[in-house]
C-alpha positions in Angstrom: 16.8 -8.5 -17.8 14.4 -7.1 -20.5 12.6 -3.8 -19.9 9.0 -3.6 -21.0 8.8 -1.1 -23.9 12.4 -1.8 -25.1 15.9 -2.1 -23.8 17.5 -4.2 -21.2 19.4 -3.8 -17.9 21.8 -6.3 -16.3 20.1 -7.8 -13.3 23.1 -7.0 -11.1 22.9 -3.3 -12.1 19.1 -3.3 -11.4 19.6 -4.8 -7.9 22.4 -2.2 -7.2 20.2 0.7 -8.2 17.3 -0.7 -6.2 19.5 -0.9 -3.1 20.8 2.6 -3.6 17.3 4.0 -4.1 16.1 2.1 -1.0 18.6 4.1 1.1 18.6 7.4 -0.7 14.8 7.7 -0.8 14.4 6.6 2.8 12.0 3.8 1.7 12.0 2.2 5.1 11.2 5.5 7.0 8.4 6.3 4.6 7.0 2.7 5.0 7.0 3.2 8.8 5.0 6.5 8.4 2.6 4.8 6.0 2.0 2.1 8.5 1.0 4.7 11.1 -1.4 6.3 8.7 -2.8 2.9 7.7 -3.4 1.9 11.3 -4.8 5.3 12.1 -7.4 5.0 9.3 -8.1 1.3 9.4 -10.6 1.3 12.3 -12.4 4.5 11.3 -12.9 2.9 7.8 -14.3 -0.3 9.3 -16.5 1.6 11.7 -17.8 3.6 8.7 -18.4 0.4 6.7 -20.1 -1.3 9.6 -22.4 1.7 10.3 -23.2 2.0 6.6 -24.5 -1.6 6.5 -27.2 -0.6 8.9 -28.8 1.5 6.2 -28.2 -0.7 3.2 -29.6 -4.2 2.3 -26.1 -5.7 2.1 -25.5 -6.5 5.7 -23.4 -9.5 4.8 -20.9 -7.3 3.0 -18.9 -6.7 6.2 -18.7 -10.4 6.8 -17.4 -11.0 3.3 -14.9 -8.2 3.7 -13.7 -9.7 7.0 -13.5 -13.1 5.4 -11.3 -11.7 2.6 -9.1 -10.0 5.2 -9.0 -13.1 7.4 -7.3 -14.9 4.5 -4.4 -12.5 4.4 -4.2 -10.7 7.8 -2.4 -12.6 10.6 -4.8 -14.4 12.9 -4.0 -12.5 16.1 -4.3 -9.1 14.3 -7.5 -10.3 12.7 -8.9 -11.2 16.1 -8.5 -7.6 17.2 -10.3 -6.4 14.0 -13.1 -8.9 14.4 -13.8 -7.9 18.0 -13.9 -4.2 17.2 -16.1 -4.5 14.1 -18.6 -7.1 15.2 -19.5 -4.8 18.2 -20.7 -2.2 15.7 -22.6 -4.1 13.1 -26.3 -3.3 12.9 -26.2 -0.2 15.0 -27.6 2.9 13.2 -25.5 5.9 14.2 -25.8 8.8 11.8 -23.3 10.9 13.7 -20.8 8.1 13.8 -21.3 7.6 10.0 -20.4 11.2 9.3 -17.5 11.3 11.8 -16.2 8.0 10.4 -16.2 9.4 6.8 -14.3 12.6 7.8 -11.7 10.8 9.9 -11.2 8.0 7.3 -10.9 10.4 4.4 -8.4 12.7 6.3 -6.2 9.9 7.6 -6.1 7.9 4.5 -5.4 11.0 2.3 -2.4 11.7 4.5 -1.0 8.3 3.7 -1.8 8.8 0.0 0.0 12.2 0.1 3.0 10.6 1.6 3.0 7.9 -1.1 3.0 10.8 -3.7 6.1 12.3 -2.1 7.8 8.9 -2.0 7.1 8.3 -5.7 8.4 11.8 -6.6 11.6 10.8 -4.9 11.7 7.6 -6.9 11.5 9.6 -10.2 13.8 12.3 -8.8 11.4 15.1 -9.4 10.2 18.0 -7.3 6.5 18.6 -6.9 5.3 21.3 -9.3 1.6 21.1 -8.8 -0.1 23.5 -6.3 -0.8 22.4 -2.8 -4.6 22.4 -3.2 -4.3 20.2 -6.2 -2.2 17.6 -4.5 -4.6 17.5 -1.5 -7.7 17.2 -3.8 -5.9 14.4 -5.6 -5.1 12.6 -2.4 -8.7 12.8 -1.3 -9.9 11.7 -4.7 -7.6 8.7 -4.6 -8.9 7.9 -1.1 -12.5 7.9 -2.2 -11.5 5.9 -5.3 -9.9 3.1 -3.3 -12.9 3.1 -1.0 -15.2 2.8 -4.0 -13.0 0.1 -5.5 -13.3 -1.8 -2.2 -17.1 -1.5 -2.2 -17.4 -2.6 -5.8 -15.2 -5.6 -5.2 -17.4 -6.6 -2.3 -20.5 -6.2 -4.4 -19.0 -8.3 -7.1 -18.2 -11.0 -4.6 -21.7 -10.9 -3.3 -23.4 -10.9 -6.7 -21.0 -13.3 -8.3 -21.2 -15.7 -5.5 -25.0 -15.7 -5.4 -25.4 -15.9 -9.1 -22.8 -18.6 -9.4 -24.5 -20.7 -6.7 -27.8 -20.4 -8.4 -26.4 -21.6 -11.7 -24.5 -24.4 -10.0 -27.6 -25.6 -8.3 -29.5 -25.5 -11.6 -26.9 -27.7 -13.3 -26.3 -29.8 -10.1 -22.6 -29.0 -9.8 -22.7 -27.3 -6.4 -19.6 -29.0 -4.8 -17.5 -28.4 -7.9 -18.5 -24.7 -8.0 -17.7 -24.3 -4.3 -14.2 -25.7 -4.9 -13.6 -23.4 -8.0 -15.0 -20.3 -6.3 -12.8 -20.9 -3.2 -9.7 -20.6 -5.4 -11.1 -18.1 -7.9 -11.3 -15.4 -5.2 -7.6 -15.3 -4.9 -7.0 -14.1 -8.5 -9.8 -11.6 -8.1 -8.2 -10.3 -4.9 -4.8 -10.1 -6.6 -6.4 -8.3 -9.6 -8.0 -5.6 -7.3 -4.8 -5.1 -5.4 -2.8 -4.8 -8.7 -5.4 -2.3 -10.0 -5.1 -0.1 -6.9 -1.3 -0.2 -7.2 -1.3 0.7 -10.9 -3.7 3.7 -10.2 -1.4 5.0 -7.5 1.7 4.6 -9.6 0.0 6.4 -12.5 -1.8 9.3 -10.7 0.4 10.3 -7.8 3.9 11.0 -9.1 4.4 14.4 -10.8 5.4 12.9 -14.1 3.6 12.4 -17.4 2.9 8.8 -18.4 0.3 6.5 -19.9 -1.8 4.4 -17.6 -0.8 0.7 -17.7 -2.7 -1.9 -15.6 0.2 -4.3 -15.7 3.6 -2.8 -14.8 6.7 -4.5 -13.4 6.2 -2.6 -10.1 2.5 -3.5 -9.7 3.1 -7.1 -10.6 6.1 -7.5 -8.4 4.5 -5.6 -5.5 1.3 -7.7 -5.7 3.1 -11.0 -5.8 5.5 -10.0 -3.0 2.7 -8.8 -0.9 0.7 -12.0 -1.2 3.8 -14.2 -0.5 5.1 -12.0 2.3 1.6 -11.8 3.9 1.2 -15.6 3.8 4.8 -16.2 5.2 4.3 -13.7 8.0 1.0 -15.3 8.9 2.6 -18.7 9.1 5.4 -17.3 11.2 3.0 -15.6 13.7 0.8 -18.8 13.9 3.7 -21.3 14.5 6.7 -19.4 15.8 6.1 -15.8 16.8 4.4 -15.5 20.2 4.0 -11.7 20.4 1.5 -11.9 23.3 4.3 -13.1 25.6 6.6 -10.2 24.7 4.0 -7.4 24.3 1.1 -8.7 26.4 -2.3 -7.3 25.6 -1.1 -5.2 22.7 0.5 -8.1 20.9 -2.3 -8.0 18.3 -1.7 -4.3 17.6 2.1 -5.0 17.2 1.4 -7.8 14.7 -1.1 -5.5 12.7 1.4 -2.7 12.7 4.2 -5.0 11.5 2.0 -6.3 8.7 1.0 -2.8 7.6 4.7 -1.7 7.6 5.6 -4.6 5.4 2.7 -3.8 3.1 3.8 -0.2 2.7 7.4 -1.2 2.2 6.5 -3.6 -0.6 4.4 -1.1 -2.5 7.0 1.7 -2.2 9.5 -0.7 -3.6 7.1 -1.4 -6.5 7.2 2.3 -7.3 11.0 2.3 -7.2 11.1 -0.6 -9.6 8.9 1.2 -12.1 11.1 4.3 -11.9 14.4 2.4 -12.3 13.2 0.4 -15.3 11.7 3.4 -17.0 14.9 5.5 -16.5 17.0 2.6 -17.9 14.8 2.2 -21.0 15.8 4.1 -24.2 12.2 5.0 -24.8 11.4 6.1 -21.2 11.9 9.2 -19.1 15.3 10.0 -17.8 15.9 10.4 -14.1 14.6 13.8 -13.1 12.5 14.4 -16.2 8.8 14.7 -16.1 8.1 13.4 -19.6 9.7 11.6 -22.4 11.9 13.8 -24.6 12.2 16.5 -22.0 15.6 17.2 -20.4 15.9 16.8 -16.7 16.7 19.9 -14.5 20.3 20.3 -13.4 21.4 17.8 -10.7 21.6 20.5 -8.0 17.8 21.2 -8.5 16.6 17.7 -8.0 15.8 15.8 -4.8 18.8 13.5 -5.4 21.0 16.5 -4.7 20.2 15.8 -1.0 18.5 12.4 -0.7 16.2 11.9 2.2 18.1 8.9 3.4 21.4 10.9 3.4 19.8 13.6 5.6 19.0 10.9 8.2 22.4 9.3 8.0 24.1 12.7 8.4 22.0 13.5 11.5 23.0 10.2 13.1 26.7 10.8 12.2 26.6 14.3 13.6 25.1 13.1 16.9 27.7 10.3 17.1 30.5 12.7 16.4 29.1 15.2 19.0 29.0 12.4 21.7 32.6 11.5 21.0 33.7 15.1 21.1 32.0 15.6 24.4 33.8 12.6 25.8 37.2 13.7 24.5 37.3 17.5 24.3 39.9 19.2 22.1 42.6 21.3 23.8 
């Protein structure tokens, strides 16, 4: 397969490296932690957004946001979100607004910081920036994503109203409704791809140029849309989580969807790192910039991969259990 920027890598080799990175960088474990932070911050963010609409003349923005979410979030999980948010719309709560901002920024920034660590593992570099800088960067990315969300909502509101006015003027209302219904999907995909590209560019401790379209952001966005649709169909037609988990079935579905989302975007970062390391014009594994030699292997995270630590702990417990059952003389 061709590498953007020059060079090529056999597809079999690419899949092998991706599989090895998946285990060595503990992608599944990091995705589970990300899912917790996402779930922890989702409702404070929605509470903040619902409270904010009580002070702004855009009360329909929450409904538009929920409509966009309803298109991708599984129905049972969306029912849980709908019930929680609609109970708060239109209630002016200044203290809740402030509290929601603080909780949302803190919880989301924790998830962003974890994503930074995971991307550093993908590029096989140790963090060299001071602690305060990484925390400020995580908070700035959190606020940036929130601003991107609000801007996308505003564009949907303004674009929809302006488009309907033009369509009524030219008497093509039904045609516009059909086009607008399908046009929102590319807009949603574009916003998701932009958020992914910004995270892949800002968070890892490597020097690189910003690119809106990267293999990782494209693959992650497409995989996320397809996986979300497939999981929603499975939940709607085959998976009856309420029978197994009872009242918390919606929470389990939401948690599973968040886990899959985190897993996909972590894999997107791994894809970018693998292809850049394989390119003759890209950074080598462990290097922070093009043309700079990587530190010795013993000084890189790959010297003791995160996944290996977990596997070693499991093996040690297993060996210990066997030794207890069959003591040596």
